[in-house]
C-alpha positions, 0 to 999 in steps of 0.5 A, a space after each residue: 427595491 434592488 436585491 443583489 445575490 452572489 453565488 459560487 463564492 463570488 465576493 459581493 460588491 457591497 458590505 453588510 456589516 461585520 461578517 468575519 474577517 475584513 468584511 468577508 462573509 464566513 461562508 465565502 472565506 471557508 470554515 475548516 471542518 471540525 474533524 481530521 483524518 487519522 491514518 490507519 497505521 502510525 508505523 513506517 514499516 510495510 511488509 508483504 507477508 507470503 504464506 502457504 495454506 493447503 491449496 493457496 499462496 496468501 500474500 498480505 501487505 501488513 504494517 509494523 503495527 499489524 494493520 493489513 492494507 491488502 490481501 490476495 490469494 492464489 490457488 497453488 496445490 503443487 509444491 514444486 519450487 517453480 510453481 510455488 515461485 510463480 504463485 508467490 510472485 503472482 500473489 505479491 503482484 496482486 497485493 502491491 496492485 491493491 495498495 493505493 498511491 505511495 503505499 505501493 512504493 513503501 514496501 520495506 520487506 518481503 517475509 516468506 513462510 512457505 512450509 519449508 520451501 522458502 530457500 528453493 523459492 528464493 533461488 527460483 525467484 533469482 534473489 541472488 546467491 546469498 540465501 541467508 540474506 536475499 534481496 528482491 531482483 529487478 525481474 521481481 520488481 518488474 513483475 510485482 512492483 516491489 522495489 529491487 533490493 528489498 530485503 527478503 526474510 524467511 520466517 
């Protein structure tokens, strides 16, 4: 008696009858899994929301349909514009670092809600002279990963 085995997807050198298409064994041709993976969000908007609590600056990467992809917290009790700007930059960098793959490059806006300090932080971060519709700078991109020219909105 002569027994032949095939391992690792090798094609047998003989046919055992009708096994799927063109004489192939279904286990060797690959059977699709009975499920699909659905993304967490169907929105193409991904914004970094930065806000203050009493002792922290909190940044979150949030999609247009309110799915949070990453969050970071940076301790900052002082409310002088320079220290607050550093905390905003640090929290934003941590959030972008927490995003995976192409999401890190998909940030379409930065929303600042800093208890009245937004304008001072925009100036301290060097987001241009137009504080009414600021855009992120190249220096901010180098520090955080948010693409230069991304719109900044004040909440």
